[in-house]
Structures are given as C-alpha cells and as structure tokens.
N, C-alpha and C positions, 0 to 999 in steps of 0.2 A: 577398265574398259567400259564396263557396262554399268553396272548399276549404281551401287552406292557411290555418291560423289563425295570423296573424302577431301577434307580441307576446304579452302576458300574457293569460290567460283572464279573462273578465268575472267580476266578483265576483257573489256570490249576490244581493246587493242590486240590482246593475245588471241581472242577468237577470230579476229580479222586475219591475223597472221596465219593461223591454222588453215582457214578457208582458202587463203591465197596459196599456201603450200599444197593443199589438196588439188586445187585447180591446175597448178603449174607442175605437179609431180610427174615424174617419168613414167611412161607407160610400161617400163620394164619391171614394175613392181610385181607383175604377174608372170609366173613361170608357165602357167596354163590359163587359157581363157575357156569359157563354156564351149562345149563341143558343138560343131556346126550342125550335125545331123539331128533332125527333130523327128521323133517317132510318135506314133499315136499313143495316147495315154490310156491304154487298156488297163482295167483293174488288175492289180497285182495281189497275190495272196498275202495276207497279214499286213498290208500297208493301208493305213487309213486314207480316206479321200483327201484330207487336207495336206498330208505328206505327198501324195501322188501329185497334187496340184503344184506344190513347191518344187518337186523334182522336174516336172515338165516345164514349169515356168523358168526356173533358174538354171537348170542343167541342160534343158532342151533334149532330153532323152526319155525313153519310156521307163516306167517303173521296173519292168523286167530287166532292162539294160542297167539300170541303177543297181539292182541286186547282183547282177552278173559282175559288174565292175568292182563292186564292194568285195565280193568273194575273191575275185582275181587279185585284188590288192593284198588280201591276206595271204594268198598263195605266194606272191612275189616277196612279201615281207618275211615269210618263213624261209624262203630260199636265200634271201639276203643275210639273215642271221647265220645260216650255215656257211654261206660263201665268205663272210667276214672272217670266219675261223679257218676255213680250208684254203682260201686263196687270198691271204691278206696283202700280198704284194701286187696283185693285179685287179682285184675286185674294185670296180669304180662306182658302185651304187646300183639301185634298181628302182623303177618307177612305172607308172602307167602313163602312156602318151595321150595326146588329146583325142585319139581315136579309140581309146580304151584298150590298147594293146600293152602287154607287159614287156618291159625293156630292161635288159641287164647290160651294164657297161663293163668292158674289160680293157685293161691297159696292157702294154707289152711287159713281159717279164716272166720269171719262173712260175709255171702253173697256168699260164694264159690259155693254152690249148685245152687243158683239162677243164678250166672254168667255162670256156666257150661251149664245150661239148655238154657239160652239165646243164647249162642254161638252155641250150637248144633241145636237149632231151626232155626238159621240163615244159617245153612248148613256148619258151620265151624268145623274143627277138634279141639279138646281140648287137651292141654298138661299140665300135672301137674308139677308145678315148686316150688322151695323152697322160692323164694322171689317175692314179689309184685313189680310192676313198681315203686310204691311210695318208697319202701325200696331201690330199685336200685338208684333212684334219690337222696336219702339220702347218699348212698355210693359215688355217683359222687360228691356231695357237700363236703363230708368229704375229698375226694381226693383233691379237689381244695383248701380246707383250708390247708391240709397237704403240698401241693405244695408251697403255699405262704410262708411257714416256712423254705423251703429248700434253700441252697446256690445257687447262680447264675449258678454255674457249672452244677447243676442238672436241674434247671428250664429252662435253655437255650436249653436243649436237649429234652424237653417234648413238643410234638406238641399239645396235648389236650386229652380229655377223652370223652367217649360216653357210653350211656347205650346200652349194647349188649343184647337185649331181647332174641335172639335166644339161646344164651348160658347162659342166666339168670345171667349175671354178668356185670361189667363195663369193657370196654376195654380202654387201654391207648396207644396212638401212640407216639413213641419215635424215635430219630435220630440214637441211637445206643443201642446195647444190654448191659445188666449188670448194668443198673441204679438202685439205691435203690428204693424200693417201699413199701408202707404201707402193713401190713399183710393181709388186706382184699382184695387186688388186686391179682387175680389169675395170676401167672407167665405166664401161657399159653395165657393170653389175653393182654400181653404187646407186642405190634406189632411194629416192626422196619420198618421204611419207610423213603424214601428220603423226605427232607423238601419240602412242596408244594411252588411253586413260581408262580408269575403272570407277564405276559406282554411281549411285544415285541416293540422295538422302531424302527420307520422308520428313515432312514438316513435323515439328514437335507438337504434341497435343492432339495427335490423331485419335479420333474417338475409339474407344474399346467397345466392340460389339458384345451384347449379352448372349449367353448361350454358346453352343458350338455346333458345327455341322459335322455329320458323321460320314460324309461321302469320302471315297478314296482320294488320296493325294498322290500325284505322279510327278515324274521329271518334267519340268516346264511350267508347273504351277507356281504361282508367286507366294512369297512369304515376307514377313517383316521381322527384322532382327533388332533387338533392343539391348543396349548396354553402354556403359561409359558416357551417359548423357546424350547418346545419339540413337537415331532410328534409321535403318537402311532397308531398302526394298531390293529383294533378289529373287532368283528362281531356284526351286529345288532341282538338284541334279539326280543322280541315280539312287534308287532305293537299294538297301543292302542290309547286311548283318555284320557285326564285329566279331572278334575272336571268341567272345563270351556268348555269342548268339543274340545279343541285343539288337533291336531294330534301329537302323541308322539311315541317314541320307548323306550322300557325298556331294558337297557343293563347293563354292569358292572360299578361299581363306579371307579375301578382302571383304567378304560379306559379313564377317564378324566385326562389329563396331568396337569391340574391346578385346583385342587379340590376347593380351596378357592374362585375361581371366579364364581362358578356355580350360576346361577340365577341373576348375575349382568350384568351391561352394557358391561363389557369386558369378558364375559364368553367364555370359550374355545369353538372352533367351530368344527363342524362335517362335513366332506367332503366325497363325493362319492370316492370310491377306484376303480380305473380303472386298466386294465392290466399293467404289469410291475411296479406295485405299484405307478402309476401316480395318483396324487391327482386331483380330479375333482371338480365339483361345490360344493359350501357350501350348505349343506342340512338343517342345523339347528344348535342349540347351546345346551349346557348342562344346562337344567333348574334346575336340582337338582342332586347332587352326594353325596352319603354316602359311606364312606370307613373307616371301623373300625370293630365294631361288625357285621355290615352288609356290603354288597358290591353290590350297585346298582346305576344306573344313570337313570334319566328320561330325554331323549333328546327331546327338543321341536323342531318339524319340521317346517321349514319356510312355510308360507302359499302357496307360489308359487310351493312348491314341495309336498304339502299334498296329492295330488291325487296319488302319487307314493307309499305312505304308507297306503293307504286306502284298505288294504287287510289283511286277517288273515292267511297268508302263512308262512310256514317254509320250507326251502329247502337247497339243495346243490347249490351253485351259478351256474346258467345257466341251471338247470334241473327242471323237474316238481316238484311242491311243495306238501306238506301235508297241509290240511286245519285244523286249530286249532278251536275246537268247545267248549272249556271250560277250566277250571282251576282245577288242581289236588293238592292233598296233598301227600308228600313223604311217601312211605311205604317200609319198609325193604322187599326185595325179589321181588319187582315190577320191570318189565322190563322198561327200559328207553332208549331213543336215543337222542343224541346231534347232532347238526349241527354247523359247523363252516367254515369260509372262508379258513382256512388252511388245515383241514383234512376231511371236508365234514361230511357225516353221519357215526356215529359209535354207537354201542349199548352195553348195559351192564345191570347189576342188582344193584339196590340200596342196599347198605350194611350197612348203618348207617344213622340215622335221628336225628334231634335235637341235633347235636353234636357241640362241641367247638374244634377249631383247630387253631394253631398258623401259620400264613402266614406272613413271614418276621417279622416286628415289630408290626403287628396288630393281634388281636384275633377275628376270625370269629365265631360267635355264631349262633345257630338255623340253621346251615347248614346241608346239606345231602351230601353223597358221593356215587359214583358208580364206578364199575371197567371198566372205559372207558379211553382210551388214548386221550388226547387233547394236542395240542402244541401251541406255541406262534402264535397269529393270530386268535385263536378260542375264546379267552376271550370275554365275553359279549354275546356270542351266546346262542340260545335257547336249552332247554332240554325238551322233551316231553315224556309222557307215554301214549301209544295209540295215540289218537288225542287231548290230553289235555296238556295245558301249565303247566309245572312243575317247571322249574328253569332256572337260568342264570349261565353259566359257569364262575367260579371264580378263581380256582387255581388247578394246576396239580402237581402230584408227579413226572412227567417225562418230564417236560417242557424243560430240557436241552438236550433232544435227538433230532436229526435232522429229524427222521421219526418214525412213530409209530411201524413199523415192528420190530425194535430193542427191545423196552421195552415189546412189546407183546410177542416176542419170549422168553425173559427172564422170563416173567410171566408164560408162558406155562411150562417152565422147573423148575421153583422154587416155583410157586404158588404166588409169589409176584407181582400181577398184577398191572397195572397202576391205579391210583386213581384220579378221577375228583371230586373236591369239588365244591359245588354249592350253590347259593343263592335261597331259595324257592320263587317263584313268589307270593304265597299266603301271605307271610310276607310283601312283598313290597306293595301289594294292601291293606293290613290291616294298614300299616303305612301311607298310602296316600289315605284318603277317597275320593271317586269320581274317582279315577284312575281305568281304565278298560283295560283288554286285549281284543283286537278285536277278535270276534268269528264269524263274518259273513262279 
C-alpha cells in the first residue's frame, strides 16, 4: 500500500489503467460516507490540535463526537462478541450508522426475541435482516470455493470478499467491472477498485548522518529499513514491549526489505529517518516479520535507544502527540485516524472488517479497511480510534498518486474514495503472547 515500493515500478500503461479504474469505479465502494453534521471544533481533552483538525476536516464532526463514537464502537464490538456466541443462528452483525448510532442486526430464528431484547437493553437500535452473520460467512466461504474453480483470467482480477453486514450480503472487490459472479452475489455489491499496493523504496546511497538525535520517537515518525540490498521508507507503528520486557515497535511486515533474515544475526536494520531522507543512527533490527495472510513486524529496539521509545505516543512528526491508552477491535462505522510520515493525520470510517484482500501476490486476511488516503511512506504507521490502538497501515488503493488531494477529489466526485487496508493490532497481540502496546 504505502511505503516501500517492492519490485519494479508500474509501467505507464499500467498507471493509466489504474487511474481509469479509479475514475470509473463504482460509488458503492463505501458503505459509509462522512457524516453530514458538522460540529464546532472545540478543543477536546488529550487530542492534539493537528488531530482535531483532521477529525473536523475529514469526518466533519467535533472531537468530542469523535471520542463518543469511538467509545460506542467498542461497546457494540463487545456486544457482538457475546451475541455471536449466544445467538449464532440469528445475530446478523453490528455497526455504527452514519449518524453515529449503534445498530444490531437480527434475523428470524431461534433466539431472535432474546437477541432483540438484549440489544435494546444495551441501548442499541435493532434492524431486522434476512440472513444471520453465520449465513453470510457461509456465502463468503462458498464464494471463495467458487473462485478457486475459475480460470486465472478471472481470479487475477478479484481482490477479495468481505461480509457486508450493513447491506446483509457479501461484497466482492474487483479490478474491473463485468466479471462473472455466482448467482448469490448481489451485482450491486461487486465493487471496482484500484489494486492495493504497498511500499516505497529509498534510493541507494542515501547519506548516513553523523551522530544521533536523542528526542523521543513515536508512532507516525519515519524510519529507514536496510537489508537484502534494499532500503525502504516506512512509519513507526505502536511502541510496546515483548514478552521478555524488551522495548519494541509494532510496524508492517512489508517494511522489512529482507523478510527471511528477521530474528537472525543478519536481520535487516532500522534507522532513524532524518530530513532530506538522510539515514541516521541504527535504532534496532527486525525481530519478527510476517508477510502473507498477516502484515506486521516487531522491531527490537537497541537498548541504547530504548528510552526514546518508552512512550505511548502517536503523532504527526514534529507536532504534539495523542496518548494511546488501550487496544481496540475494528467495527464497521467507527471513526478512525491514521498517522504517517508522508501524509500525517487523516481520518475516515471503517467500512469493512475481517476481510480478505489480494495485495500483489499475497492474500491479506482478517484485515479491516477505511476510507482514508495513505501514500508511500505511511506504511507501518498507526491507526487509532479515539485514543485506542486499532491497526497498522498495510496497503492503499491510491498509492500511485503523488498527493492525497487528487484521489480525495476523485472520491468526492465519484464516491470511489481512497481505501486504506490495515492489519488489526489485536490480531498481532493474539499471535504473540506477552507482546504489549505501551499505554502509559
């Protein structure tokens, strides 16, 4: 998506094709658009001015409303986890609608009345739907089996499928319109989008700066990774500690230019990124990198620089940070903001969770997406909802654009907004017992 551009640059013809597909893409790519109500941007506790500006610009809500919706999103996420177990035959999903209200979907069947009462008692709106979440998961699995039987000319143009709880269907992301689909896929939920890509390569021979800076480093600050004959530019994700208490940073897997070396004696190194893309001091090495169904790296910070990462901050480089105070679960409709060394703070709405999407030659699973522009250099950076750690920037549908203003304008005209695909932090923590995001 974002930063390190791996492999050869796209041909001019390929770039033209992508831009045409972006302009012609269906407006249905978004399950939610920015909310219409614009509130005054009064200062909010513990939110920096740059984040407040991004919230009011991109979401058109007040910072207080941003925090309220983020909190409500986690309430409905907790309810959904319980409902999936208690009412598996009728629970149809849960989300925040475009007015910031929590909605729980209930299908007909055993336990429907109990599920309805539980949702209403929790203060959530209830929507009647035809299919349960379990039934939708069955359709998604059936689609994936169908896709395995198709010729490469079809499979190469399908980006993946996701359960679209808001529309009570599955949605399929494709590179171009007109592909054959099984009968149970609603044609209105076949969404055309530019293929998501990841990465930005630094030119070889970048000067190494003398000395080192002792200032704190936070999520959103840039770094250079070096290994396997390549140099990549990425953004730090969330600061944390591993099971042994070592100071680490959680970033993207594709930010490691030499995946196979992770954790070994010749592991790719991580350097401070100074102005003019100068490479500064070596800050650490890639302790673990996963790139395939997941996309994350655990960067082991050298002991001599551990104090610089002993903070729970996310920021735009050089400005006041937001303090992370917990970890969140992705919820459709929840407001989210990303930070990156290329484009800073920008915000959007989660429009899909637990989805599968094809990124290059790898299939990213359990990912979520939001209508946020991110560009090369932002990869690996943090995504928050409220003040909670949510995800790591993995891939973008608009990474070939030089500035966000262009795809944002196209999105405003066509409804085909930029899409940022992300690795949930909760999955990384689950996969690595003892790993923690710093929250104080």
